[in-house]
C-alpha positions, -999 to 999 in steps of 0.1 A, spaced: -1 2 1 28 24 9 43 23 -28 12 32 -45 8 61 -21 41 72 -29 34 69 -66 1 91 -62 19 118 -45 26 147 -70 61 153 -75 61 189 -92 45 218 -76 15 235 -92 35 268 -94 60 251 -119 34 230 -142 15 258 -146 39 281 -163 44 278 -200 81 277 -192 92 239 -201 120 226 -223 134 195 -230 169 188 -221 197 168 -239 219 145 -223 248 173 -223 221 194 -204 216 220 -233 178 232 -236 157 217 -262 122 223 -281 97 199 -278 103 197 -316 142 186 -309 153 223 -322 176 245 -297 157 261 -270 165 294 -254 163 306 -219 156 338 -229 133 334 -258 98 322 -249 88 313 -283 109 282 -276 92 273 -243 62 250 -239 34 242 -215 44 215 -191 20 189 -204 37 191 -238 72 189 -225 61 161 -204 48 139 -232 75 147 -257 104 118 -260 131 147 -273 161 147 -253 168 130 -219 147 151 -197 124 182 -188 138 216 -178 124 247 -161 131 280 -177 134 309 -147 121 343 -159 116 379 -146 78 375 -151 78 361 -116 96 354 -83 103 316 -88 140 309 -79 162 278 -75 190 271 -51 217 247 -69 235 229 -44 259 204 -61 279 177 -45 258 177 -15 242 144 -16 258 109 -10 237 89 -40 243 56 -21 235 62 12 211 93 7 235 111 34 232 150 29 263 172 37 257 191 70 264 223 51 233 217 27 212 203 53 217 238 71 205 259 39 173 234 35 165 236 68 167 276 67 148 275 34 118 258 54 87 241 38 95 241 0 100 218 -29 134 203 -31 145 178 -57 175 156 -63 194 172 -92 201 148 -125 236 140 -113 222 123 -85 243 142 -59 230 176 -60 197 191 -50 177 218 -64 157 241 -38 127 257 -55 111 288 -40 101 326 -42 125 353 -38 137 384 -57 170 373 -75 173 394 -104 209 386 -111 224 350 -109 249 344 -80 271 319 -74 287 319 -40 317 299 -31 316 287 6 342 272 28 356 237 21 351 245 -20 315 240 -19 293 262 -41 256 274 -42 242 290 -74 210 309 -67 190 319 -101 161 338 -108 157 347 -145 176 341 -178 184 304 -170 168 270 -173 173 243 -147 173 203 -154 145 188 -137 139 153 -123 107 153 -105 125 132 -79 114 149 -45 141 151 -17 126 135 12 92 146 25 96 180 11 62 194 1 51 198 -40 47 240 -30 70 268 -32 77 288 0 94 319 4 130 316 4 139 354 5 156 349 41 182 324 30 188 338 0 194 371 19 220 351 42 236 332 14 241 363 -10 269 385 -6 265 424 -19 285 420 -51 281 386 -70 308 364 -59 314 348 -90 
C-alpha cells in the first residue's frame, strides 16, 4: 500500500507546472524545444506548456525556465548528497532547513539538490563557500534541468526563500 501512495504523491509544484516555461534537455544539459530544436532560456517562443514537454520524447528529460515575469527561484547545491546512502552534507542540510517548507528535488547527477521557492533574484549568484562548496542562485535567464525526484518529505509547493537567499548572497556577485 505504501508504494502506491508514493506514486500517487504529486511530485512537481503547481506553481511550476502551470507556467508555460518548459523545455526538454539534451543529455549534455542543452535546452531543446519539444520539436528537437535548440531552445533558449531567454526566448519564450522556444518554451512549452508542462503537459507538452512531459509527453515529448525529445532529449533526456525536462527543464524549467526561470523568468523575470515572476519570483520563482532555484538554489542549486552541487555535490551535497551521497547517491548511495542518501546522506546529506551538513552545509546543505543547514540550507534546506533555513529554506523552510518548500520543494526540493534531486538533480540529474544524483548528488546535488535543487531548492525551489520564491524570492527576488534578478541576477544569478555563484557563492563559493568554505571547503570548496558552491551554491548557485538563479531567478531569471536560466533554465534548470528537472527530475521530479523529490528529496525526502519536502512538499510540492514553493515557499518564500527570501531569508535564506539574503543570508547566502554577498552584496556583489561572488563569481
